[in-house]
C-alpha positions as CSV (number, residue, x, y, z in Angstrom):
1,M,101.9,80.7,76.3
2,I,100.0,82.9,78.8
3,E,96.8,81.0,80.0
4,K,93.7,83.2,79.8
5,N,91.7,83.6,83.0
6,A,94.3,82.2,85.2
7,Y,94.8,85.5,87.0
8,L,93.2,87.7,89.8
9,P,91.9,90.6,87.8
10,I,92.7,94.1,89.0
11,T,89.6,95.7,90.3
12,G,91.2,98.9,92.2
13,T,93.7,101.4,91.4
14,F,95.8,104.1,93.2
15,V,95.7,107.7,92.0
16,S,98.0,110.4,92.8
17,C,97.5,114.0,93.1
18,L,101.1,115.0,93.9
19,G,103.0,113.7,91.0
20,G,105.1,110.6,91.4
21,D,108.0,108.4,90.4
22,T,105.9,106.6,87.8
23,G,105.5,109.5,85.5
24,I,103.6,112.8,85.3
25,N,100.7,113.0,82.8
26,N,99.9,116.6,83.1
27,W,96.2,115.7,82.5
28,G,93.2,117.9,82.2
29,L,89.6,117.2,83.0
30,E,89.0,115.4,79.7
31,E,91.9,113.1,80.2
32,W,91.0,112.2,83.8
33,E,87.4,111.7,83.0
34,R,88.3,109.3,80.2
35,D,90.7,107.4,82.8
36,F,87.7,107.1,85.3
37,R,85.4,106.0,82.5
38,L,87.9,103.4,81.5
39,C,88.2,102.1,84.9
40,Q,84.5,101.6,85.3
41,L,84.4,99.8,82.0
42,L,87.2,97.4,82.8
43,G,85.8,96.4,86.2
44,I,87.8,98.7,88.3
45,D,85.5,99.7,91.2
46,T,87.8,101.1,93.7
47,V,90.0,104.2,93.6
48,V,92.6,105.1,96.3
49,I,94.2,108.5,96.7
50,I,97.6,107.4,97.8
51,C,98.6,110.5,99.6
52,C,97.0,113.9,99.8
53,E,99.8,116.0,101.1
54,R,103.5,115.5,101.6
55,E,106.2,117.5,103.3
56,S,109.8,117.3,102.3
57,G,112.6,119.8,103.1
58,G,110.1,122.3,104.4
59,I,108.1,122.3,101.3
60,C,104.4,120.9,101.2
61,L,102.7,119.5,98.2
62,S,99.1,119.3,98.5
63,G,96.1,117.8,96.6
64,L,94.1,120.8,97.6
65,D,96.4,123.0,95.5
66,P,94.0,125.3,93.5
67,R,96.5,125.5,90.7
68,S,96.3,121.7,90.0
69,A,92.8,122.2,88.3
70,S,92.8,124.5,85.1
71,W,89.2,123.9,84.5
72,P,86.1,125.6,86.3
73,E,84.3,122.4,87.4
74,D,86.5,121.7,90.2
75,P,88.6,123.8,92.8
76,N,91.5,121.1,93.2
77,L,92.3,117.5,92.1
78,L,91.0,116.1,95.3
79,A,87.6,117.6,94.6
80,M,87.7,116.2,91.0
81,F,88.6,112.6,92.2
82,F,85.4,112.7,94.4
83,R,83.2,114.2,91.9
84,L,84.4,111.6,89.0
85,A,84.1,108.7,91.5
86,D,80.5,109.7,92.3
87,K,79.7,110.0,88.6
88,Y,81.1,106.6,87.7
89,G,79.9,104.8,90.7
90,L,83.5,104.0,92.1
91,K,84.3,103.5,95.8
92,L,87.0,106.0,96.8
93,Y,89.4,105.7,99.9
94,L,91.2,109.0,100.9
95,G,94.9,108.8,101.8
96,G,96.7,110.9,104.5
97,T,99.8,113.0,104.9
98,E,103.5,112.3,105.0
99,N,105.7,114.6,106.9
100,L,109.3,113.7,106.3
101,D,110.6,116.0,109.0
102,N,108.6,114.1,111.5
103,L,109.8,110.7,110.0
104,Y,113.4,111.4,109.8
105,K,113.5,113.0,113.3
106,G,111.5,110.2,114.9
107,Y,108.5,112.4,115.9
108,W,106.2,109.5,115.2
109,K,103.5,110.6,117.5
110,R,103.2,114.0,115.8
111,E,102.8,112.2,112.5
112,V,99.9,110.2,113.8
113,E,98.4,113.4,115.0
114,C,99.0,115.2,111.6
115,N,97.2,112.4,110.0
116,R,94.3,112.5,112.4
117,V,93.9,116.3,111.9
118,F,94.1,116.0,108.1
119,Y,91.5,113.1,108.1
120,E,89.2,115.1,110.3
121,R,89.4,118.0,107.8
122,M,88.9,116.0,104.9
123,L,85.7,114.2,106.4
124,E,84.3,117.8,106.8
125,M,85.0,118.7,103.3
126,F,84.2,115.6,101.5
127,G,82.0,113.5,103.8
128,H,78.9,114.2,101.9
129,H,80.0,112.4,98.7
130,R,78.4,108.9,98.3
131,C,81.7,107.5,96.9
132,F,83.7,108.1,100.1
133,H,84.0,104.6,101.2
134,G,87.0,104.8,103.6
135,L,90.5,106.1,104.6
136,Y,93.8,104.9,103.4
137,L,96.9,104.7,105.6
138,S,99.5,106.3,103.3
139,L,102.6,105.1,105.3
140,E,104.0,102.1,103.4
141,A,107.5,101.2,104.3
142,L,110.3,103.4,105.8
143,P,113.7,101.7,105.9
144,W,115.2,104.6,107.9
145,H,112.5,104.7,110.4
146,F,112.0,102.5,113.6
147,N,108.5,103.6,114.6
148,F,106.9,102.3,111.3
149,C,104.8,99.9,113.2
150,D,103.9,102.6,115.8
151,I,102.8,105.0,113.3
152,A,100.6,102.5,111.3
153,I,99.0,101.3,114.5
154,G,98.3,104.8,115.7
155,T,97.1,106.1,112.6
156,A,94.7,103.2,112.0
157,H,93.1,103.7,115.3
158,A,92.7,107.3,114.9
159,A,91.2,106.8,111.5
160,R,88.8,104.2,113.0
161,K,87.7,106.5,115.8
162,L,87.0,109.2,113.3
163,C,84.9,107.3,111.1
164,P,83.7,104.0,112.7
165,D,81.2,103.6,109.6
166,K,83.9,103.6,106.9
167,K,86.5,101.1,105.9
168,I,90.2,101.4,106.7
169,L,92.8,100.1,104.1
170,F,96.6,99.7,104.3
171,S,99.1,98.4,101.8
172,P,102.5,97.7,103.5
173,T,105.4,95.9,101.5
174,L,106.3,92.3,101.5
175,Y,109.9,91.8,102.2
176,G,109.7,94.1,105.1
177,L,112.8,96.4,105.5
178,T,115.1,96.1,108.4
179,G,115.5,99.8,109.4
180,Y,119.2,99.9,108.1
181,M,118.5,100.5,104.4
182,N,120.6,97.6,103.3
183,G,118.5,94.6,103.6
184,H,115.2,92.9,104.3
185,Y,113.7,90.9,107.1
186,P,113.9,87.1,106.7
187,I,110.6,85.7,106.3
188,K,110.4,84.4,109.9
189,D,111.2,87.9,111.3
190,F,108.7,89.4,108.9
191,E,106.1,87.2,110.2
192,K,106.8,88.1,113.8
193,I,107.2,91.8,113.5
194,Y,104.4,92.6,110.9
195,G,102.2,90.0,112.6
196,E,102.5,92.0,115.8
197,M,101.9,95.1,113.8
198,L,98.7,93.8,112.2
199,G,97.7,92.4,115.7
200,G,98.0,96.0,117.1
201,M,95.8,97.1,114.3
202,S,93.1,94.5,114.9
203,G,89.6,96.1,115.1
204,A,90.8,99.2,113.3
205,L,91.9,97.8,110.1
206,D,89.5,96.2,107.4
207,Y,91.7,95.5,104.4
208,C,95.4,94.9,104.0
209,A,96.6,95.0,100.3
210,W,100.3,93.7,100.3
211,Q,102.6,95.2,97.8
212,D,104.1,92.3,95.9
213,K,107.2,94.2,95.0
214,Y,109.0,93.2,91.8
215,F,110.2,89.7,90.7
216,L,111.5,88.7,87.4
217,P,109.5,86.1,85.4
218,A,112.5,83.8,85.4
219,C,112.7,81.0,82.9
220,E,115.5,78.5,81.9
221,M,115.6,76.4,78.8
222,G,111.8,76.8,78.5
223,Q,110.9,75.9,82.1
224,I,109.5,78.6,84.3
225,N,111.6,78.9,87.5
226,P,109.9,79.2,90.9
227,T,110.1,82.4,92.8
228,S,109.7,83.0,96.6
229,L,106.5,85.3,96.1
230,P,104.0,82.3,96.9
231,D,105.9,81.7,100.4
232,W,105.8,85.6,101.1
233,Y,102.0,85.5,100.2
234,Q,101.2,82.7,102.4
235,T,102.9,84.3,105.3
236,A,101.3,87.6,104.8
237,K,97.8,85.9,104.4
238,K,98.5,84.0,107.7
239,I,99.3,87.1,109.7
240,T,96.5,89.2,108.0
241,E,93.7,86.7,108.8
242,A,94.9,86.1,112.3
243,A,94.2,89.8,112.9
244,G,90.7,89.6,111.5
245,V,91.7,91.6,108.4
246,E,90.8,90.9,104.7
247,F,93.6,89.8,102.6
248,W,94.2,91.7,99.5
249,A,97.0,92.1,97.0
250,N,98.7,95.3,95.6
251,I,99.9,94.1,92.2
252,E,102.4,96.9,91.1
253,S,102.0,97.7,87.5
254,F,105.3,99.5,87.3
255,Q,108.8,98.1,86.9
256,R,111.4,97.8,89.6
257,G,114.4,95.7,90.3
258,S,117.1,94.5,88.1
259,L,115.5,95.2,84.8
260,M,115.9,98.8,85.7
261,P,119.1,99.3,87.6
262,E,119.7,102.7,89.2
263,K,116.4,104.1,88.1
264,R,114.4,106.4,90.3
265,E,111.4,106.9,87.9
266,F,109.8,103.6,87.3
267,R,108.0,102.7,84.0
268,Q,105.2,100.3,83.3
269,I,106.0,96.7,84.1
270,D,106.7,93.8,81.6
271,Y,103.5,92.2,80.9
272,R,104.8,88.7,81.6
273,C,105.8,89.8,85.2
274,L,102.4,91.3,85.6
275,A,100.8,88.0,84.6
276,A,103.2,86.2,87.0
277,K,102.1,88.3,89.9
278,M,98.5,88.2,89.1
279,Q,98.6,84.4,89.2
280,A,100.4,84.4,92.3
281,A,97.8,86.6,94.0
282,K,95.0,84.4,92.7
283,N,96.7,81.2,93.9
284,A,97.3,82.8,97.3
285,G,93.6,83.5,97.6
286,A,93.6,87.2,97.7
287,K,90.2,88.7,97.8
288,K,90.7,91.7,95.8
289,A,93.6,93.2,93.6
290,I,94.5,96.8,93.5
291,T,97.5,98.3,91.6
292,F,99.8,101.2,91.6
293,E,98.7,102.5,89.3
294,F,96.4,102.4,86.4
295,S,96.5,106.1,85.4
296,T,100.3,106.2,84.5
297,C,101.0,102.4,83.8
298,M,98.2,101.1,81.9
299,D,96.0,103.9,80.7
300,P,96.5,104.3,76.8
301,N,96.7,108.1,77.3
302,A,99.5,107.8,79.9
303,E,103.0,109.5,79.5
304,W,104.7,106.2,78.7
305,G,103.7,104.9,75.2
306,S,103.8,101.3,75.9
307,S,101.1,101.6,78.7
308,A,98.6,101.1,75.9
309,Y,100.3,97.8,75.1
310,L,100.3,96.7,78.7
311,L,96.7,97.4,78.9
312,Q,96.0,95.4,75.7
313,R,97.9,92.3,77.0
314,Y,96.2,92.7,80.4
315,M,92.8,92.6,78.7
316,E,93.8,89.5,76.6
317,M,94.9,87.7,80.0
318,T,91.7,88.6,81.7
319,G,89.4,87.8,78.7
320,I,88.1,91.4,78.2
321,S,85.8,91.4,75.1
322,P,87.7,91.8,71.8
323,D,85.2,94.4,70.9
324,I,86.0,96.4,73.9
325,R,89.8,95.9,73.3
326,K,89.3,97.3,69.7
327,K,87.3,100.3,70.9
328,I,90.0,101.2,73.5
329,A,92.8,100.7,70.8
330,N,91.0,103.0,68.4
331,G,90.4,105.6,71.2
332,D,86.6,105.2,70.8
333,I,86.0,105.1,74.4
């Protein structure tokens, strides 16, 4: 039986303005506003725009695309996110850019500069919003790129120089990739390489929310089998705190791994796995849990129908009032 209140609640979520691999909702203003209102009701106080522009194959997608808002209140989705975050009292972190041409060809210094220029422009456009709490480093993990650490360090310091009064957030992955696309760093190598990376970001980074990746809720003959996640969390916590950075968890609410082999589009997670990861984050002493992502994996109005059921299970696990659960289930909120 799932034990209530044994888990670290989710108090932050990513949002995407470029579509993504967890589904596309095709929401309008009414649906987005309901999503932000739900976040506020459930104790989610932080919204992170995961990436605002991305170039791939010579084509750039942008959160500033004027076609992305079919209503007169906002010129684009970025403007809407800021306006709704202001309205519902949420802290907003703004992500940067990803240029795959830079990354594939090894132009890592140019990638840092692209992010710096983009952040500077975004601060000019949206800096007046009271919700604008900080910047997010959109780079997560690139198995094909050997300058991942250089880009992360350079972008963090560029962000800090641009806005010393705001917070800087980063969400790299546990099980660090080797650079060969066919394996992961052993935990000792992860500690050394990522420890050096976070050390290089010291003074420029405030929060590091480690992606917990996916692991199965293994059980045999009624006995829950241990996983390696606690060991990874303890190592990540050690190197994070050694760099003077606050230790967060990025509890993924989508499914990956052996339950969905050969799938590129990920659906919402099995609630037993979500429970196990929330418990692991709490046991590891994470100060805050964010997720990728509430809007497509837990909102009752999301593309995938069972997202509504995942939210109900989440609310049961975290002790949300039955009255609130009933109102959400009935669509009264």
